[in-house]
C-alpha positions in Angstrom: 73.7 141.3 44.1 75.1 139.3 41.1 77.9 136.6 41.5 80.4 139.1 39.6 79.7 141.9 42.2 80.3 139.4 45.0 83.4 138.4 43.7 84.6 141.9 43.4 83.8 142.7 46.9 85.5 139.7 48.0 88.5 140.5 45.9 88.6 143.9 47.5 88.3 143.0 50.9 91.3 140.4 50.6 93.6 143.2 49.0 92.7 145.4 52.0 93.5 142.6 54.5 96.7 141.5 52.6 98.0 145.1 52.5 99.6 145.2 55.7 101.0 141.6 55.4 102.4 142.5 52.0 104.0 145.9 53.4 105.7 143.9 56.1 106.8 141.3 53.9 108.2 144.0 51.5 110.2 145.6 54.6 111.7 142.2 55.5 112.9 141.4 51.8 114.2 144.9 51.5 116.2 144.7 54.8 114.1 147.3 56.4 114.0 146.8 60.2 111.6 148.5 62.7 110.4 151.9 61.9 108.1 152.8 64.7 108.8 153.3 68.6 107.5 154.6 71.8 109.8 155.9 74.4 109.4 157.4 78.0 111.8 160.0 79.6 112.7 158.1 82.8 114.3 161.1 84.7 111.1 163.1 84.3 109.2 160.9 86.6 111.5 162.2 89.4 110.8 165.7 88.4 107.2 165.6 88.5 105.9 164.8 85.1 105.7 161.8 82.7 106.7 162.3 79.1 106.0 159.6 76.4 107.3 160.2 72.7 106.3 158.4 69.4 108.7 158.4 66.6 108.0 157.3 63.0 110.7 156.9 60.4 109.9 158.2 56.9 113.0 157.0 55.3 116.5 155.5 56.4 117.7 159.1 57.2 114.5 160.9 58.4 111.8 160.7 61.0 109.4 162.7 63.0 108.7 162.6 66.8 105.9 163.8 68.8 106.0 163.9 72.6 103.0 164.4 75.1 104.0 165.6 78.7 101.6 165.2 81.7 103.0 167.6 84.3 102.1 166.3 87.9 102.2 162.6 86.8 105.4 161.7 88.7 107.3 162.4 92.0 108.6 166.1 92.3 111.8 165.2 94.2 113.5 168.2 92.6 111.5 171.1 93.6 108.6 169.8 95.7 106.3 172.3 94.1 103.3 170.0 93.2 103.2 171.0 89.4 100.2 170.0 87.0 99.7 170.9 83.5 100.9 169.8 80.0 103.8 169.7 77.7 104.0 169.2 74.2 107.2 168.6 71.7 107.5 168.1 67.8 110.7 167.2 66.3 112.0 166.3 62.9 115.2 164.2 62.8 118.0 163.6 60.4 120.1 160.5 60.7 123.7 161.7 59.9 125.5 158.2 60.8 123.1 154.9 60.9 123.8 152.4 63.6 125.5 149.7 61.3 124.6 146.8 63.5 120.9 147.6 63.0 118.6 147.5 60.1 116.3 149.9 61.9 115.7 153.1 60.1 115.3 154.6 63.8 119.2 154.0 64.8 122.1 156.0 64.8 123.6 159.5 65.3 121.1 162.4 64.5 120.5 165.9 64.7 117.0 167.5 65.1 115.2 170.8 65.7 112.5 170.6 68.3 109.6 173.0 69.2 108.5 172.6 73.1 105.4 174.0 74.6 104.7 173.9 78.1 101.9 175.1 80.5 101.6 174.2 84.0 100.7 175.4 87.6 103.0 175.0 90.4 103.5 176.0 94.0 105.8 178.8 94.5 109.1 178.1 96.5 109.4 181.8 97.3 109.2 182.9 101.0 107.7 186.4 102.4 109.5 188.6 104.5 108.9 186.7 107.6 110.5 183.6 106.1 107.4 181.7 105.6 106.9 179.9 102.2 104.2 181.4 99.9 101.2 179.1 99.2 100.0 181.0 96.2 100.4 178.8 92.9 102.1 180.4 89.7 101.4 179.9 86.0 104.1 179.0 83.6 103.7 179.4 80.0 106.9 178.7 78.3 108.2 177.8 74.6 111.5 177.0 73.2 113.0 176.0 69.8 116.1 173.8 70.4 118.8 172.4 68.1 119.5 169.0 69.7 121.8 166.0 68.8 122.0 162.7 69.9 122.6 159.2 69.5 119.7 156.4 69.3 120.9 152.5 69.9 118.1 150.0 68.7 118.8 146.4 69.7 115.9 144.3 68.2 113.0 145.6 70.0 114.9 147.8 72.6 115.5 151.3 72.1 117.8 153.8 74.2 118.2 157.4 73.1 120.5 160.0 74.6 120.5 163.6 73.7 121.4 167.2 74.3 120.5 170.6 73.1 120.4 174.4 73.2 118.1 177.1 71.7 116.0 180.3 72.6 113.2 180.2 74.9 110.6 182.8 75.6 107.5 183.0 78.1 106.5 183.8 81.7 109.6 182.1 83.5 109.4 180.9 86.9 111.1 180.8 90.1 112.1 177.1 89.8 113.7 177.5 86.5 112.7 174.3 85.4 110.0 173.7 82.5 109.9 169.8 82.5 112.0 169.6 79.6 115.0 172.2 79.6 116.2 175.0 81.9 117.4 178.4 81.2 120.8 179.8 81.5 120.8 182.3 83.0 117.6 181.6 85.0 116.3 185.1 84.0 117.5 184.7 80.3 116.4 183.2 77.1 118.9 180.4 76.4 117.3 177.2 76.9 119.5 173.9 77.7 118.2 170.4 77.5 119.8 166.9 78.1 118.6 163.5 79.0 117.7 160.0 77.9 114.9 158.0 77.1 114.3 154.1 76.7 111.3 152.5 74.8 110.3 149.7 72.4 110.8 149.7 68.6 108.1 148.0 66.4 
């Protein structure tokens, strides 16, 4: 291989290596703060599931979120029904009022539509005609489209996100009226309600 080709290859490799560095330097120069975060929903741990969210800011007003929930990885203090399954959530956020004290694109008051899909098995809390608990597990397959609002506070690397929302839901339902991300009102109806908070790290 000629010296010219070796030089071109080395130049291309150097450009690839310096691209992330120049991107970070550009962010600093333009005042752009942290644009990614990982968050965990703390209260979900006490209801028998673990939910982890990744968020990426596309601009100073828009970001996307993806949440993966492992139902059964937690302590089901609420229903004691031994759930196990999966939960996924996808959302697109609009920042309406940025947090003035932060340069992060993730911070501020927001609204978002969120699609939720949950599929899990759980032990029924129903009792038979003699008052004994039923041992037969039940299957839940439930979906919801939620309109949510919230505020995400970013202090350097620390993230605190509080939110609430409503929207239509459809699926099999269950006797616990809990879907590891929302509840129905009434319990045999179609209106889903969600609220909670998450903590995480921004980078």
